[in-house]
VOKOLGU-981363 format. One record per residue: x, y, z of N, C-alpha, C, O in turn. Coordinates in steps of 0.2 Angstrom, whole numbers. Example, Ala and Ser with C-alpha at 12.3 -4.5 7.8 and 13.67 -1.06 7.14 Angstrom:
! residues 2
REC  n.c1  n.c2  n.c3 ca.c1 ca.c2 ca.c3  c.c1  c.c2  c.c3  o.c1  o.c2  o.c3
REC    66   -28    39    62   -22    39    66   -16    39    71   -17    42
REC    64   -11    35    68    -5    36    64     0    39    67     6    40
This chain:
! residues 111
REC  n.c1  n.c2  n.c3 ca.c1 ca.c2 ca.c3  c.c1  c.c2  c.c3  o.c1  o.c2  o.c3
REC   -22   280   717   -27   286   714   -33   284   716   -35   278   716
REC   -38   290   718   -45   289   719   -48   288   712   -45   290   707
REC   -54   285   711   -59   287   707   -62   293   704   -67   295   708
REC   -62   296   700   -65   303   697   -73   302   699   -76   296   697
REC   -77   307   703   -83   307   702   -85   313   698   -81   318   696
REC   -91   313   696   -95   319   694   -93   326   696   -92   331   693
REC   -94   325   705   -94   332   707   -86   333   707   -84   339   710
REC   -81   330   705   -75   334   706   -73   337   699   -68   339   697
REC   -77   337   696   -78   344   690   -79   350   690   -85   352   687
REC   -76   354   693   -82   359   693   -77   366   687   -71   366   685
REC   -80   372   687   -80   377   682   -72   379   685   -72   377   691
REC   -67   381   683   -61   382   685   -56   377   688   -51   380   689
REC   -57   372   689   -54   365   692   -49   365   687   -50   364   681
REC   -42   365   690   -36   365   684   -35   357   680   -35   352   684
REC   -34   356   674   -33   350   670   -25   353   668   -23   359   667
REC   -21   346   667   -15   347   664   -14   340   662   -17   335   663
REC    -7   342   655    -7   335   654     2   335   651     5   340   649
REC     4   329   652    11   329   650    11   326   643     8   321   641
REC    15   330   639    15   329   633    22   325   631    27   327   631
REC    20   319   628    28   316   625    28   318   619    22   317   616
REC    33   320   614    34   323   607    41   319   605    46   320   608
REC    39   315   600    46   312   597    46   315   589    41   317   586
REC    52   315   587    54   318   580    60   314   580    64   314   585
REC    60   311   575    64   306   574    67   303   579    62   302   583
REC    72   301   582    76   296   587    75   302   592    76   300   598
REC    74   308   593    73   314   599    68   314   602    63   314   598
REC    68   312   609    61   314   612    62   319   617    67   319   621
REC    57   322   617    56   327   623    49   329   626    44   328   623
REC    49   330   632    40   332   637    39   340   636    44   344   633
REC    34   342   638    29   347   639    25   345   643    21   340   643
REC    26   351   649    18   350   652    14   356   651    16   362   652
REC     6   354   649     4   360   649    -3   360   653    -5   354   655
REC    -7   365   653   -10   365   660   -16   371   656   -15   375   651
REC   -22   369   659   -28   373   659   -33   374   663   -32   373   669
REC   -41   376   662   -45   377   668   -50   374   664   -50   374   658
REC   -55   372   668   -63   370   666   -64   375   664   -63   380   668
REC   -67   376   659   -72   384   657   -80   380   656   -84   384   657
REC   -81   376   655   -89   375   654   -89   366   656   -84   362   655
REC   -95   365   658   -98   357   659  -104   357   655  -107   363   655
REC  -107   353   651  -113   353   646  -114   346   648  -110   342   647
REC  -120   344   651  -123   340   653  -130   338   648  -135   341   647
REC  -127   332   647  -134   329   639  -135   321   643  -132   318   647
REC  -141   318   640  -142   311   640  -136   307   639  -135   302   641
REC  -133   311   636  -127   307   634  -121   307   638  -116   304   637
REC  -122   311   643  -115   312   648  -113   319   647  -116   323   644
REC  -108   319   653  -105   326   655   -98   328   650   -94   324   650
REC   -99   334   646   -94   333   643   -89   341   647   -91   345   650
REC   -83   340   645   -79   345   648   -76   347   644   -72   344   641
REC   -77   355   645   -71   360   640   -67   363   643   -69   366   649
REC   -62   365   641   -55   366   644   -55   374   639   -58   375   633
REC   -51   378   643   -49   386   641   -43   386   644   -42   385   650
REC   -37   387   640   -35   385   633   -37   378   631   -35   373   635
REC   -40   377   627   -40   369   623   -32   364   624   -27   366   622
REC   -34   359   627   -27   356   628   -29   348   622   -25   344   620
REC   -35   347   621   -36   342   617   -38   344   610   -39   350   608
REC   -39   338   607   -43   341   599   -51   338   602   -57   339   599
REC   -51   335   605   -59   333   608   -61   335   615   -57   334   619
REC   -66   337   614   -68   339   621   -71   332   626   -77   331   625
REC   -68   329   629   -69   322   633   -76   321   637   -77   327   640
REC   -80   317   639   -85   317   644   -83   311   650   -82   305   649
REC   -85   316   655   -82   312   662   -83   305   662   -80   301   666
REC   -89   304   658   -91   296   659   -85   291   656   -84   286   659
REC   -81   293   650   -76   288   648   -71   289   651   -66   289   647
REC   -71   290   658   -64   289   661   -59   291   659   -54   288   661
REC   -58   295   655   -53   300   652   -46   302   655   -40   302   654
REC   -52   305   660   -46   309   666   -42   305   671   -44   299   672
REC   -38   307   676   -35   304   679   -34   310   686   -33   316   685
REC   -34   308   691   -34   312   698   -28   312   700   -26   307   703
REC   -25   318   698   -18   319   700   -18   326   705   -13   329   705
REC   -23   327   707   -24   333   713   -18   332   718   -17   337   722
REC   -15   326   718   -10   325   725    -6   320   721    -8   315   718
REC     3   322   723     7   319   720     8   312   722    10   310   728
REC     7   309   717     7   303   715    13   299   722    18   302   724
REC    11   294   722    15   290   729    18   284   726    23   281   729
REC    17   281   720    21   275   718    23   277   712    23   272   708
REC    25   283   708    27   288   705    24   286   697    26   289   692
REC    20   282   698    16   283   689    13   289   689     9   292   693
REC    15   291   682    11   297   677     9   294   672    10   289   669
REC     4   297   671     1   295   662     3   301   659     2   306   662
REC     5   301   653     7   303   648     2   304   642     1   299   639
REC     0   310   638    -5   310   635   -12   310   638   -16   309   634
REC   -13   311   643   -20   310   646   -21   316   651   -17   318   656
REC   -28   318   648   -30   323   655   -30   322   661   -30   316   662
REC   -29   326   667   -27   324   674   -29   329   677   -26   335   676
REC   -35   329   682   -35   335   687   -30   336   690   -27   332   692
REC   -28   343   692   -22   344   696   -23   351   701   -27   355   700
REC   -19   350   705   -18   357   711   -13   361   708   -10   360   702
REC   -12   365   712    -6   370   712     1   366   713     6   368   710
REC     0   361   718     6   359   719    10   353   716    16   352   716
REC     4   350   711     4   345   707     7   347   701    12   343   699
REC     6   352   698     9   356   694    14   359   694    17   359   689
REC    18   363   700    25   363   702    28   356   701    32   356   697
REC    26   351   704    29   344   703    31   342   696    36   340   694
REC    24   344   691    24   340   685    28   345   680    27   344   674
REC    32   352   681    34   355   678    44   353   680    49   354   676
REC    43   351   685    52   349   690    52   342   686    58   340   684
REC    46   338   685    47   332   682    49   333   675    54   331   673
REC    46   334   671    47   339   664    54   342   663    57   340   658
REC    57   345   667    64   347   666    68   342   667    72   340   663
REC    67   339   673    70   332   674    71   326   668    76   324   666
REC    66   326   666    65   320   659    70   324   653    74   320   650
REC    69   330   651    71   332   648    78   334   647    80   336   642
REC    82   333   653    89   333   654    92   327   654    98   325   654
REC    86   322   656    90   315   657    84   311   655    80   310   660
REC    83   309   649    77   305   647    76   299   649    80   295   649
REC    71   297   651    70   290   654    72   286   649    71   288   643
REC    73   278   649    76   274   645    69   270   642    68   269   637
REC    64   270   648    58   267   645    53   268   650    54   269   656
REC    46   267   647    40   270   649    42   269   658    41   274   661
REC    44   263   660    43   261   667    49   266   670    50   264   676
REC    52   269   668    58   273   674    53   279   676    55   284   680
C-alpha cells in the first residue's frame, strides 16, 4: 500500500469502511461507503468530512487514520473499522468479501 498524501483527498472521493459487529458469540460484517463532502484546512491540519457520515469523529489527514484501498490489495490484508479511500472496483470487491465472510466467518484476524 502506498502512503497517502493530502492531494489524494478530493471532494467526491469515495471512502469505505469494513465494520466488524459482535453480539454475544455472533460476529458479522458490513461494508459501508460514503464520499468526501468537505475538506477543512487549518493550522492544526486538514479534516475530512464525509456524507453520509461513517464515523463519530471527522479524521484529520495528518493522523494517518486513512488507508489506501483504491486498488485491490495483493497481500490480502484488509483493515477493519478503519477509513479507506476506495474506488468503484474495490467497492465491489469489499462487498463480495463481506458476503463471503458472513457466509463463512474467518476463524481469526489473520484469515
